[in-house]
N, C-alpha and C positions, 0 to 999 in steps of 0.2 A: 839167903834171900837178898838182901840190901845190896851186896856187890853184884849180884845178877840183875837187878833192876837198874842199878847205876850204869852198868856196863851196856845194857841195851838201850839206855836213854827213856825208861819208862817213868817220866817224873811224877805223873800223878801217884803212882804207886810207891815211889821214894819218898814222896812227902808225907803220904800216910804213915809209912814205916818210921820216917823222922820224928814225928809228932808222937808217936808211941813211944819213941826213944831216941831223944835228941843227941846222946852220946855216940850214936852210929856216925854221925857226922865225922868222929875222929878215928873209926875203925878203919885198918888197912886191909886190902886184899890180900889173901895170904900167899898168892902167886905172884902179883906185879908189884904190891906193896902200894899200890895206888889208894888214895882215900877218895871221899866225895868230890873233894877240889879237882883232883887229878881227872877223874872220870868226866866231870862237867867241862873242864878245860878241852879235853879230848874230843868232846861232841861240839864245842865251840858255842855253847849256849849260853849267852849273857843274861838272858831272863832268869834261868835257871841258878846261874851263878848268883845273881841278884838276891834271888828269893832264899838260897842256902845261907848267905851271908846274912840277911836280915833275919831269917829264922834262928839261925845260930845265935846272934846277939840277943834275941828276945829269950832264948832258953838260958842264957848266961854261959856258952859255949865259945870257947877262943879257938878260932881256926888260924892255924899256922900256913901261911902262904909259901913258907920255905921247907916244909916236909918234903923228904926225900922218899922216891920209890925205890924198889929193889934195885933197880938200874941207875940210881943216882940223879 
């Protein structure tokens, strides 16, 4: 559900799921290897990126901006 919401850019639903389980920010899409950072960058949504980084920091999650997808 998390990956589907990210892929479609459904940010309100993404944040709801994130606050239920902040570790989702580190999960990879099993097909593409994309993380939340990849999907947000793909959508080009600066506000969503800022919200994710801020929320992750508050939750004690370290996001890796160098994480690779399945395509490298």
